[in-house]
N, C-alpha and C positions, 0 to 999 in steps of 0.2 A: 185693258190688255194691250200689250205691244203688238205691232205688226210682225216683228221678227224676234226670235230669241236665239242666243248664242249657246249651243250645246257642245262646243269644241272641246271643253275640258270635262265633260260629263263622263262618269264611270258607270257602266251598266252593272246592276245588281248591288250597288253601293249600300242600299238600305234593306236588302233582302235578309230575312230571318228564316232559317230552316224551321219547318214545323216542329221538329223534335227539340228545338231550342226555345220554343215559345212557352211562356208561363200561362197556365190556364187559371183565370180568376175564379174564385168561388163566391157564389151568391147564395146566401141563406135567408130563410124567413127570419124576421126579427126575433121571434120567440125562440127559434132554434139557436140563433147566434147568441142570445142572452144566456141560454142554458149552457151552451158550449163554453162561453167565456167564464161563467160562474164555476163550472166544474174544473176548467183548466186552472183557474186561480187557486182553487182548493188543493190541486195537485202540484202547484208551484211551476206550472208550465204556461206557455203562451197558447192562445186559442189555435194558432197556426200549427204548432207542434202537435197538439192534441188531434186536430183535424187530419193532419198527415198520418198519424198513427192509426186513426180509425179507417182511413181510406186504404192504407197498406193492409190492414187485417181483412177488410172487405175484399180486396183484390185477391188475397191468399185464399179466401173462402170461394171466390168465383173460380179460381184455378182448380181447387179441390173438387168442385162440383163438375167441372168439365165444360 
């Protein structure tokens, strides 16, 4: 490490990402991911498209439940 660093050109918040702009990664058990990809392939969709549709429907159900 250096004894001194020059921060005269630094910009505060340059690499800040608002929480609402962050992408949430999804991690699935291998067996679930295989089943999802298989079903998505049969439907002519990507696994990501199918997963998004499933999550949207689940969120709608949660809203309906209260």
